[in-house]
N, CA, C and O atoms as a Maestro MAE file, in Angstrom:
{
 s_m_m2io_version
 :::
 2.0.0
}

f_m_ct {
 s_m_title
 :::
 protein
 m_atom[292] {
  # First column is atom index #
  i_m_mmod_type
  r_m_x_coord
  r_m_y_coord
  r_m_z_coord
  i_m_residue_number
  s_m_chain_name
  s_m_pdb_residue_name
  s_m_pdb_atom_name
  i_m_atomic_number
  :::
  1 25 153.593 80.503 50.083 1 A "MET " " N  " 7
  2 3 154.013 79.943 48.936 1 A "MET " " CA " 6
  3 2 153.169 80.334 47.860 1 A "MET " " C  " 6
  4 15 151.947 80.256 47.990 1 A "MET " " O  " 8
  5 25 153.718 80.766 46.760 2 A "TYR " " N  " 7
  6 3 152.774 80.936 45.316 2 A "TYR " " CA " 6
  7 2 152.172 79.909 44.734 2 A "TYR " " C  " 6
  8 15 152.910 78.958 44.478 2 A "TYR " " O  " 8
  9 25 150.935 79.805 44.416 3 A "PRO " " N  " 7
  10 3 150.426 78.793 43.682 3 A "PRO " " CA " 6
  11 2 151.050 78.720 42.083 3 A "PRO " " C  " 6
  12 15 150.289 78.832 41.121 3 A "PRO " " O  " 8
  13 25 152.368 78.539 41.935 4 A "TRP " " N  " 7
  14 3 152.761 78.790 40.169 4 A "TRP " " CA " 6
  15 2 151.863 77.489 39.437 4 A "TRP " " C  " 6
  16 15 151.490 76.390 39.847 4 A "TRP " " O  " 8
  17 25 151.758 78.077 38.407 5 A "PRO " " N  " 7
  18 3 150.905 77.395 37.173 5 A "PRO " " CA " 6
  19 2 151.480 76.643 36.505 5 A "PRO " " C  " 6
  20 15 150.967 76.132 35.510 5 A "PRO " " O  " 8
  21 25 153.035 76.334 37.018 6 A "ILE " " N  " 7
  22 3 153.536 75.305 36.056 6 A "ILE " " CA " 6
  23 2 153.960 74.073 36.718 6 A "ILE " " C  " 6
  24 15 154.353 74.421 37.832 6 A "ILE " " O  " 8
  25 25 154.079 72.792 36.590 7 A "GLY " " N  " 7
  26 3 154.555 71.558 37.087 7 A "GLY " " CA " 6
  27 2 156.281 71.724 37.476 7 A "GLY " " C  " 6
  28 15 156.874 71.338 38.483 7 A "GLY " " O  " 8
  29 25 156.700 72.306 36.505 8 A "ASP " " N  " 7
  30 3 158.478 72.239 36.988 8 A "ASP " " CA " 6
  31 2 158.407 73.489 37.998 8 A "ASP " " C  " 6
  32 15 158.800 74.568 37.555 8 A "ASP " " O  " 8
  33 25 158.052 73.442 38.993 9 A "PHE " " N  " 7
  34 3 158.513 74.222 40.126 9 A "PHE " " CA " 6
  35 2 159.429 74.333 40.757 9 A "PHE " " C  " 6
  36 15 159.777 73.169 40.961 9 A "PHE " " O  " 8
  37 25 160.319 75.172 41.393 10 A "ASP " " N  " 7
  38 3 161.319 74.455 42.007 10 A "ASP " " CA " 6
  39 2 161.173 75.908 43.196 10 A "ASP " " C  " 6
  40 15 160.434 76.855 42.924 10 A "ASP " " O  " 8
  41 25 162.002 75.853 44.487 11 A "TYR " " N  " 7
  42 3 161.755 76.818 45.239 11 A "TYR " " CA " 6
  43 2 162.654 78.277 44.786 11 A "TYR " " C  " 6
  44 15 162.279 79.404 45.112 11 A "TYR " " O  " 8
  45 25 163.522 78.080 44.223 12 A "ALA " " N  " 7
  46 3 164.344 79.202 43.699 12 A "ALA " " CA " 6
  47 2 163.034 80.261 43.391 12 A "ALA " " C  " 6
  48 15 162.914 81.359 43.934 12 A "ALA " " O  " 8
  49 25 162.056 79.664 42.367 13 A "MET " " N  " 7
  50 3 161.209 80.796 42.380 13 A "MET " " CA " 6
  51 2 160.171 81.528 43.571 13 A "MET " " C  " 6
  52 15 159.750 82.684 43.548 13 A "MET " " O  " 8
  53 25 159.956 80.669 44.413 14 A "ASP " " N  " 7
  54 3 159.656 81.380 45.526 14 A "ASP " " CA " 6
  55 2 160.808 82.417 46.218 14 A "ASP " " C  " 6
  56 15 160.780 83.625 46.449 14 A "ASP " " O  " 8
  57 25 161.512 81.699 46.368 15 A "GLU " " N  " 7
  58 3 162.437 82.612 46.956 15 A "GLU " " CA " 6
  59 2 162.773 83.827 46.130 15 A "GLU " " C  " 6
  60 15 162.993 84.847 46.783 15 A "GLU " " O  " 8
  61 25 162.869 83.926 44.616 16 A "ALA " " N  " 7
  62 3 163.065 85.111 43.754 16 A "ALA " " CA " 6
  63 2 161.541 85.880 43.844 16 A "ALA " " C  " 6
  64 15 161.528 87.111 43.857 16 A "ALA " " O  " 8
  65 25 160.365 85.182 43.901 17 A "LEU " " N  " 7
  66 3 159.269 85.942 44.345 17 A "LEU " " CA " 6
  67 2 158.964 87.134 45.777 17 A "LEU " " C  " 6
  68 15 158.533 88.273 45.956 17 A "LEU " " O  " 8
  69 25 159.618 85.762 46.708 18 A "ASP " " N  " 7
  70 3 159.855 86.746 48.049 18 A "ASP " " CA " 6
  71 2 160.439 87.981 48.001 18 A "ASP " " C  " 6
  72 15 159.933 89.055 48.330 18 A "ASP " " O  " 8
  73 25 162.212 87.633 47.306 19 A "THR " " N  " 7
  74 3 162.790 88.949 47.233 19 A "THR " " CA " 6
  75 2 161.969 89.755 46.331 19 A "THR " " C  " 6
  76 15 161.584 90.826 46.799 19 A "THR " " O  " 8
  77 25 161.719 89.548 45.480 20 A "ALA " " N  " 7
  78 3 161.088 91.036 44.663 20 A "ALA " " CA " 6
  79 2 160.271 91.438 45.437 20 A "ALA " " C  " 6
  80 15 160.522 92.608 45.726 20 A "ALA " " O  " 8
  81 25 159.127 90.941 46.088 21 A "MET " " N  " 7
  82 3 158.366 91.804 46.598 21 A "MET " " CA " 6
  83 2 158.511 92.229 48.051 21 A "MET " " C  " 6
  84 15 157.759 93.105 48.478 21 A "MET " " O  " 8
  85 25 159.303 91.745 48.738 22 A "ASN " " N  " 7
  86 3 160.117 92.563 49.852 22 A "ASN " " CA " 6
  87 2 160.614 93.977 49.306 22 A "ASN " " C  " 6
  88 15 160.388 95.086 49.792 22 A "ASN " " O  " 8
  89 25 161.357 93.646 48.162 23 A "TYR " " N  " 7
  90 3 161.800 94.875 47.711 23 A "TYR " " CA " 6
  91 2 160.630 96.026 47.200 23 A "TYR " " C  " 6
  92 15 160.618 97.170 47.657 23 A "TYR " " O  " 8
  93 25 159.681 95.549 46.210 24 A "LEU " " N  " 7
  94 3 158.687 95.911 45.932 24 A "LEU " " CA " 6
  95 2 157.656 96.562 46.967 24 A "LEU " " C  " 6
  96 15 156.838 97.323 46.452 24 A "LEU " " O  " 8
  97 25 157.581 96.392 48.239 25 A "GLU " " N  " 7
  98 3 156.546 96.573 49.441 25 A "GLU " " CA " 6
  99 2 157.448 98.006 49.909 25 A "GLU " " C  " 6
  100 15 157.137 99.196 49.858 25 A "GLU " " O  " 8
  101 25 158.519 97.408 50.316 26 A "ARG " " N  " 7
  102 3 159.810 98.546 50.791 26 A "ARG " " CA " 6
  103 2 159.927 99.972 49.905 26 A "ARG " " C  " 6
  104 15 160.075 101.056 50.469 26 A "ARG " " O  " 8
  105 25 159.848 99.844 48.583 27 A "SER " " N  " 7
  106 3 159.889 100.901 47.829 27 A "SER " " CA " 6
  107 2 158.667 101.424 47.541 27 A "SER " " C  " 6
  108 15 158.539 102.260 46.646 27 A "SER " " O  " 8
  109 25 157.484 100.915 48.386 28 A "GLY " " N  " 7
  110 3 156.360 101.660 48.239 28 A "GLY " " CA " 6
  111 2 155.651 101.134 46.627 28 A "GLY " " C  " 6
  112 15 154.772 101.860 46.161 28 A "GLY " " O  " 8
  113 25 155.919 100.337 46.127 29 A "GLN " " N  " 7
  114 3 155.507 100.070 44.547 29 A "GLN " " CA " 6
  115 2 154.494 98.919 44.610 29 A "GLN " " C  " 6
  116 15 153.873 98.476 43.644 29 A "GLN " " O  " 8
  117 25 154.425 98.563 45.682 30 A "ALA " " N  " 7
  118 3 153.391 97.164 45.887 30 A "ALA " " CA " 6
  119 2 152.058 97.191 46.748 30 A "ALA " " C  " 6
  120 15 151.545 96.285 47.404 30 A "ALA " " O  " 8
  121 25 151.520 98.937 46.482 31 A "GLU " " N  " 7
  122 3 150.280 99.067 47.133 31 A "GLU " " CA " 6
  123 2 149.156 98.274 46.679 31 A "GLU " " C  " 6
  124 15 148.392 97.864 47.553 31 A "GLU " " O  " 8
  125 25 148.839 97.887 45.076 32 A "LYS " " N  " 7
  126 3 148.111 96.702 44.763 32 A "LYS " " CA " 6
  127 2 148.520 95.575 45.076 32 A "LYS " " C  " 6
  128 15 148.593 94.919 44.036 32 A "LYS " " O  " 8
  129 25 148.979 94.692 46.359 33 A "PHE " " N  " 7
  130 3 149.625 93.993 46.432 33 A "PHE " " CA " 6
  131 2 149.470 92.654 45.442 33 A "PHE " " C  " 6
  132 15 150.516 92.117 45.080 33 A "PHE " " O  " 8
  133 25 148.298 92.147 45.031 34 A "ILE " " N  " 7
  134 3 147.927 90.995 44.502 34 A "ILE " " CA " 6
  135 2 147.947 91.012 42.990 34 A "ILE " " C  " 6
  136 15 148.025 90.018 42.269 34 A "ILE " " O  " 8
  137 25 147.851 92.495 42.540 35 A "GLU " " N  " 7
  138 3 148.129 92.974 40.939 35 A "GLU " " CA " 6
  139 2 149.731 92.918 40.976 35 A "GLU " " C  " 6
  140 15 150.237 92.188 40.123 35 A "GLU " " O  " 8
  141 25 150.460 93.485 41.711 36 A "VAL " " N  " 7
  142 3 151.886 93.501 41.593 36 A "VAL " " CA " 6
  143 2 152.801 92.051 41.857 36 A "VAL " " C  " 6
  144 15 153.983 91.992 41.518 36 A "VAL " " O  " 8
  145 25 152.147 91.001 42.449 37 A "GLN " " N  " 7
  146 3 152.468 89.984 43.016 37 A "GLN " " CA " 6
  147 2 152.195 89.289 41.766 37 A "GLN " " C  " 6
  148 15 153.102 88.568 41.347 37 A "GLN " " O  " 8
  149 25 151.157 89.364 41.113 38 A "ARG " " N  " 7
  150 3 150.765 88.529 39.448 38 A "ARG " " CA " 6
  151 2 151.985 88.975 38.539 38 A "ARG " " C  " 6
  152 15 152.739 88.172 37.990 38 A "ARG " " O  " 8
  153 25 152.067 90.091 38.464 39 A "VAL " " N  " 7
  154 3 152.761 90.698 37.442 39 A "VAL " " CA " 6
  155 2 154.470 90.139 37.586 39 A "VAL " " C  " 6
  156 15 155.174 89.782 36.642 39 A "VAL " " O  " 8
  157 25 154.843 90.188 38.962 40 A "ALA " " N  " 7
  158 3 156.056 89.945 39.188 40 A "ALA " " CA " 6
  159 2 156.122 88.141 39.069 40 A "ALA " " C  " 6
  160 15 157.157 87.498 38.897 40 A "ALA " " O  " 8
  161 25 155.120 87.731 39.172 41 A "ALA " " N  " 7
  162 3 155.155 86.000 39.625 41 A "ALA " " CA " 6
  163 2 155.084 85.597 37.766 41 A "ALA " " C  " 6
  164 15 155.732 84.601 37.442 41 A "ALA " " O  " 8
  165 25 154.527 86.151 36.932 42 A "THR " " N  " 7
  166 3 154.190 86.081 35.576 42 A "THR " " CA " 6
  167 2 155.844 86.353 34.704 42 A "THR " " C  " 6
  168 15 156.245 85.841 33.658 42 A "THR " " O  " 8
  169 25 156.481 87.287 35.565 43 A "ALA " " N  " 7
  170 3 157.797 87.589 34.982 43 A "ALA " " CA " 6
  171 2 158.603 86.697 35.238 43 A "ALA " " C  " 6
  172 15 159.425 86.462 34.352 43 A "ALA " " O  " 8
  173 25 158.664 85.999 36.331 44 A "ILE " " N  " 7
  174 3 159.386 84.819 37.170 44 A "ILE " " CA " 6
  175 2 158.985 83.276 36.209 44 A "ILE " " C  " 6
  176 15 159.902 82.477 36.022 44 A "ILE " " O  " 8
  177 25 158.168 83.100 35.887 45 A "VAL " " N  " 7
  178 3 157.713 81.958 35.080 45 A "VAL " " CA " 6
  179 2 158.128 82.400 34.135 45 A "VAL " " C  " 6
  180 15 159.321 82.099 34.096 45 A "VAL " " O  " 8
  181 25 157.850 82.980 33.277 46 A "ALA " " N  " 7
  182 3 158.904 83.378 31.599 46 A "ALA " " CA " 6
  183 2 160.111 83.261 31.849 46 A "ALA " " C  " 6
  184 15 160.711 82.361 31.262 46 A "ALA " " O  " 8
  185 25 160.737 83.995 32.649 47 A "ALA " " N  " 7
  186 3 162.037 83.416 32.567 47 A "ALA " " CA " 6
  187 2 162.449 82.450 33.055 47 A "ALA " " C  " 6
  188 15 163.616 82.262 32.712 47 A "ALA " " O  " 8
  189 25 161.933 81.444 33.942 48 A "TRP " " N  " 7
  190 3 161.828 80.414 34.315 48 A "TRP " " CA " 6
  191 2 161.973 79.317 32.968 48 A "TRP " " C  " 6
  192 15 162.853 78.470 32.808 48 A "TRP " " O  " 8
  193 25 160.925 79.600 32.157 49 A "LYS " " N  " 7
  194 3 160.636 78.983 31.044 49 A "LYS " " CA " 6
  195 2 161.805 79.090 29.942 49 A "LYS " " C  " 6
  196 15 161.938 78.321 28.990 49 A "LYS " " O  " 8
  197 25 162.550 80.086 30.223 50 A "MET " " N  " 7
  198 3 163.666 80.421 28.985 50 A "MET " " CA " 6
  199 2 164.526 79.733 29.836 50 A "MET " " C  " 6
  200 15 165.122 79.071 28.987 50 A "MET " " O  " 8
  201 25 165.112 79.352 31.092 51 A "GLY " " N  " 7
  202 3 166.169 78.447 31.101 51 A "GLY " " CA " 6
  203 2 166.464 79.432 32.817 51 A "GLY " " C  " 6
  204 15 167.085 78.864 33.716 51 A "GLY " " O  " 8
  205 25 166.022 80.612 32.976 52 A "VAL " " N  " 7
  206 3 166.601 81.058 33.887 52 A "VAL " " CA " 6
  207 2 166.641 80.437 35.342 52 A "VAL " " C  " 6
  208 15 165.544 80.036 35.730 52 A "VAL " " O  " 8
  209 25 167.516 80.310 36.068 53 A "ARG " " N  " 7
  210 3 167.593 79.286 37.336 53 A "ARG " " CA " 6
  211 2 167.945 80.119 38.408 53 A "ARG " " C  " 6
  212 15 167.427 79.910 39.505 53 A "ARG " " O  " 8
  213 25 168.893 81.195 38.229 54 A "ASN " " N  " 7
  214 3 169.462 82.381 39.385 54 A "ASN " " CA " 6
  215 2 168.093 82.807 40.425 54 A "ASN " " C  " 6
  216 15 167.106 83.193 39.800 54 A "ASN " " O  " 8
  217 25 167.988 82.773 41.636 55 A "ARG " " N  " 7
  218 3 166.969 83.112 42.113 55 A "ARG " " CA " 6
  219 2 167.256 84.755 41.961 55 A "ARG " " C  " 6
  220 15 166.298 85.327 41.440 55 A "ARG " " O  " 8
  221 25 168.279 85.558 42.277 56 A "ILE " " N  " 7
  222 3 168.493 86.959 42.118 56 A "ILE " " CA " 6
  223 2 168.058 87.417 40.712 56 A "ILE " " C  " 6
  224 15 167.299 88.384 40.639 56 A "ILE " " O  " 8
  225 25 168.441 86.854 39.686 57 A "ARG " " N  " 7
  226 3 168.209 87.249 38.508 57 A "ARG " " CA " 6
  227 2 166.825 86.859 38.341 57 A "ARG " " C  " 6
  228 15 166.332 87.725 37.618 57 A "ARG " " O  " 8
  229 25 166.090 86.141 38.590 58 A "LEU " " N  " 7
  230 3 164.718 85.873 38.327 58 A "LEU " " CA " 6
  231 2 163.783 87.045 39.200 58 A "LEU " " C  " 6
  232 15 162.695 87.483 38.827 58 A "LEU " " O  " 8
  233 25 164.507 87.420 40.448 59 A "ALA " " N  " 7
  234 3 163.930 88.723 41.201 59 A "ALA " " CA " 6
  235 2 164.115 89.978 40.658 59 A "ALA " " C  " 6
  236 15 163.218 90.819 40.636 59 A "ALA " " O  " 8
  237 25 165.233 90.157 40.214 60 A "HIS " " N  " 7
  238 3 165.668 91.272 39.025 60 A "HIS " " CA " 6
  239 2 164.832 91.552 38.113 60 A "HIS " " C  " 6
  240 15 164.598 92.730 37.846 60 A "HIS " " O  " 8
  241 25 164.107 90.342 37.336 61 A "LEU " " N  " 7
  242 3 163.424 90.388 36.229 61 A "LEU " " CA " 6
  243 2 161.857 90.435 36.473 61 A "LEU " " C  " 6
  244 15 160.991 90.788 35.672 61 A "LEU " " O  " 8
  245 25 161.700 89.967 37.850 62 A "ALA " " N  " 7
  246 3 160.191 90.744 38.449 62 A "ALA " " CA " 6
  247 2 160.344 91.664 38.681 62 A "ALA " " C  " 6
  248 15 159.666 92.181 37.793 62 A "ALA " " O  " 8
  249 25 160.900 92.798 39.454 63 A "ILE " " N  " 7
  250 3 160.801 93.840 39.698 63 A "ILE " " CA " 6
  251 2 160.868 94.883 38.307 63 A "ILE " " C  " 6
  252 15 160.247 95.946 38.295 63 A "ILE " " O  " 8
  253 25 161.564 94.500 37.353 64 A "LYS " " N  " 7
  254 3 161.879 95.145 36.232 64 A "LYS " " CA " 6
  255 2 160.642 94.947 35.586 64 A "LYS " " C  " 6
  256 15 160.413 95.904 34.846 64 A "LYS " " O  " 8
  257 25 159.669 94.018 35.560 65 A "ALA " " N  " 7
  258 3 158.629 94.146 34.869 65 A "ALA " " CA " 6
  259 2 157.386 94.785 35.578 65 A "ALA " " C  " 6
  260 15 156.497 95.167 34.817 65 A "ALA " " O  " 8
  261 25 157.213 94.941 36.793 66 A "VAL " " N  " 7
  262 3 156.716 95.554 37.774 66 A "VAL " " CA " 6
  263 2 157.151 97.017 37.518 66 A "VAL " " C  " 6
  264 15 156.136 97.635 37.195 66 A "VAL " " O  " 8
  265 25 158.089 97.725 37.525 67 A "GLU " " N  " 7
  266 3 158.347 98.752 37.241 67 A "GLU " " CA " 6
  267 2 157.989 99.075 35.606 67 A "GLU " " C  " 6
  268 15 157.480 100.156 35.308 67 A "GLU " " O  " 8
  269 25 158.273 98.130 34.655 68 A "GLN " " N  " 7
  270 3 157.838 99.060 33.584 68 A "GLN " " CA " 6
  271 2 156.131 98.807 33.418 68 A "GLN " " C  " 6
  272 15 155.416 99.556 32.752 68 A "GLN " " O  " 8
  273 25 155.763 97.906 33.973 69 A "ASN " " N  " 7
  274 3 154.088 98.244 33.911 69 A "ASN " " CA " 6
  275 2 153.464 99.205 35.197 69 A "ASN " " C  " 6
  276 15 152.283 99.071 35.517 69 A "ASN " " O  " 8
  277 25 154.198 100.007 35.776 70 A "ALA " " N  " 7
  278 3 153.399 100.668 36.708 70 A "ALA " " CA " 6
  279 2 153.117 101.879 35.674 70 A "ALA " " C  " 6
  280 15 153.782 102.048 34.652 70 A "ALA " " O  " 8
  281 25 151.841 102.847 36.156 71 A "PRO " " N  " 7
  282 3 151.410 103.551 35.329 71 A "PRO " " CA " 6
  283 2 152.626 104.901 35.812 71 A "PRO " " C  " 6
  284 15 153.314 105.025 36.825 71 A "PRO " " O  " 8
  285 25 152.495 105.691 34.681 72 A "ARG " " N  " 7
  286 3 153.299 106.938 34.335 72 A "ARG " " CA " 6
  287 2 152.444 108.037 34.831 72 A "ARG " " C  " 6
  288 15 151.260 108.320 34.645 72 A "ARG " " O  " 8
  289 25 153.405 108.572 35.524 73 A "SER " " N  " 7
  290 3 152.243 110.187 36.192 73 A "SER " " CA " 6
  291 2 152.967 111.520 35.184 73 A "SER " " C  " 6
  292 15 152.543 112.671 35.286 73 A "SER " " O  " 8
  :::
 }
 m_bond[291] {
  # First column is bond index #
  i_m_from
  i_m_to
  i_m_order
  :::
  1 1 2 1
  2 2 3 1
  3 3 4 2
  4 3 5 1
  5 5 6 1
  6 6 7 1
  7 7 8 2
  8 7 9 1
  9 9 10 1
  10 10 11 1
  11 11 12 2
  12 11 13 1
  13 13 14 1
  14 14 15 1
  15 15 16 2
  16 15 17 1
  17 17 18 1
  18 18 19 1
  19 19 20 2
  20 19 21 1
  21 21 22 1
  22 22 23 1
  23 23 24 2
  24 23 25 1
  25 25 26 1
  26 26 27 1
  27 27 28 2
  28 27 29 1
  29 29 30 1
  30 30 31 1
  31 31 32 2
  32 31 33 1
  33 33 34 1
  34 34 35 1
  35 35 36 2
  36 35 37 1
  37 37 38 1
  38 38 39 1
  39 39 40 2
  40 39 41 1
  41 41 42 1
  42 42 43 1
  43 43 44 2
  44 43 45 1
  45 45 46 1
  46 46 47 1
  47 47 48 2
  48 47 49 1
  49 49 50 1
  50 50 51 1
  51 51 52 2
  52 51 53 1
  53 53 54 1
  54 54 55 1
  55 55 56 2
  56 55 57 1
  57 57 58 1
  58 58 59 1
  59 59 60 2
  60 59 61 1
  61 61 62 1
  62 62 63 1
  63 63 64 2
  64 63 65 1
  65 65 66 1
  66 66 67 1
  67 67 68 2
  68 67 69 1
  69 69 70 1
  70 70 71 1
  71 71 72 2
  72 71 73 1
  73 73 74 1
  74 74 75 1
  75 75 76 2
  76 75 77 1
  77 77 78 1
  78 78 79 1
  79 79 80 2
  80 79 81 1
  81 81 82 1
  82 82 83 1
  83 83 84 2
  84 83 85 1
  85 85 86 1
  86 86 87 1
  87 87 88 2
  88 87 89 1
  89 89 90 1
  90 90 91 1
  91 91 92 2
  92 91 93 1
  93 93 94 1
  94 94 95 1
  95 95 96 2
  96 95 97 1
  97 97 98 1
  98 98 99 1
  99 99 100 2
  100 99 101 1
  101 101 102 1
  102 102 103 1
  103 103 104 2
  104 103 105 1
  105 105 106 1
  106 106 107 1
  107 107 108 2
  108 107 109 1
  109 109 110 1
  110 110 111 1
  111 111 112 2
  112 111 113 1
  113 113 114 1
  114 114 115 1
  115 115 116 2
  116 115 117 1
  117 117 118 1
  118 118 119 1
  119 119 120 2
  120 119 121 1
  121 121 122 1
  122 122 123 1
  123 123 124 2
  124 123 125 1
  125 125 126 1
  126 126 127 1
  127 127 128 2
  128 127 129 1
  129 129 130 1
  130 130 131 1
  131 131 132 2
  132 131 133 1
  133 133 134 1
  134 134 135 1
  135 135 136 2
  136 135 137 1
  137 137 138 1
  138 138 139 1
  139 139 140 2
  140 139 141 1
  141 141 142 1
  142 142 143 1
  143 143 144 2
  144 143 145 1
  145 145 146 1
  146 146 147 1
  147 147 148 2
  148 147 149 1
  149 149 150 1
  150 150 151 1
  151 151 152 2
  152 151 153 1
  153 153 154 1
  154 154 155 1
  155 155 156 2
  156 155 157 1
  157 157 158 1
  158 158 159 1
  159 159 160 2
  160 159 161 1
  161 161 162 1
  162 162 163 1
  163 163 164 2
  164 163 165 1
  165 165 166 1
  166 166 167 1
  167 167 168 2
  168 167 169 1
  169 169 170 1
  170 170 171 1
  171 171 172 2
  172 171 173 1
  173 173 174 1
  174 174 175 1
  175 175 176 2
  176 175 177 1
  177 177 178 1
  178 178 179 1
  179 179 180 2
  180 179 181 1
  181 181 182 1
  182 182 183 1
  183 183 184 2
  184 183 185 1
  185 185 186 1
  186 186 187 1
  187 187 188 2
  188 187 189 1
  189 189 190 1
  190 190 191 1
  191 191 192 2
  192 191 193 1
  193 193 194 1
  194 194 195 1
  195 195 196 2
  196 195 197 1
  197 197 198 1
  198 198 199 1
  199 199 200 2
  200 199 201 1
  201 201 202 1
  202 202 203 1
  203 203 204 2
  204 203 205 1
  205 205 206 1
  206 206 207 1
  207 207 208 2
  208 207 209 1
  209 209 210 1
  210 210 211 1
  211 211 212 2
  212 211 213 1
  213 213 214 1
  214 214 215 1
  215 215 216 2
  216 215 217 1
  217 217 218 1
  218 218 219 1
  219 219 220 2
  220 219 221 1
  221 221 222 1
  222 222 223 1
  223 223 224 2
  224 223 225 1
  225 225 226 1
  226 226 227 1
  227 227 228 2
  228 227 229 1
  229 229 230 1
  230 230 231 1
  231 231 232 2
  232 231 233 1
  233 233 234 1
  234 234 235 1
  235 235 236 2
  236 235 237 1
  237 237 238 1
  238 238 239 1
  239 239 240 2
  240 239 241 1
  241 241 242 1
  242 242 243 1
  243 243 244 2
  244 243 245 1
  245 245 246 1
  246 246 247 1
  247 247 248 2
  248 247 249 1
  249 249 250 1
  250 250 251 1
  251 251 252 2
  252 251 253 1
  253 253 254 1
  254 254 255 1
  255 255 256 2
  256 255 257 1
  257 257 258 1
  258 258 259 1
  259 259 260 2
  260 259 261 1
  261 261 262 1
  262 262 263 1
  263 263 264 2
  264 263 265 1
  265 265 266 1
  266 266 267 1
  267 267 268 2
  268 267 269 1
  269 269 270 1
  270 270 271 1
  271 271 272 2
  272 271 273 1
  273 273 274 1
  274 274 275 1
  275 275 276 2
  276 275 277 1
  277 277 278 1
  278 278 279 1
  279 279 280 2
  280 279 281 1
  281 281 282 1
  282 282 283 1
  283 283 284 2
  284 283 285 1
  285 285 286 1
  286 286 287 1
  287 287 288 2
  288 287 289 1
  289 289 290 1
  290 290 291 1
  291 291 292 2
  :::
 }
}
C-alpha cells in the first residue's frame, strides 16, 4: 500500500498504482523503482484531484507520465 499524501484516499488509487507499476516493471521501465513509483503516484494523485476515478484511466495516466519523463537516448 502506497502512503498517499492526500486525505481523500480510495483503493482505486492503490489498484491503479499496482497496475501501472506491474506494466512498467514487465516492460523494463522501472529499473529505478522508487523514482518511477513516485512519478506514477504523483500522476495518479493529480488525476484524482481532477476527478478521475476509473482505476484503468488512472493507471494509464501514470504510465504515460513515467514514459514522458524517461530520459531520451
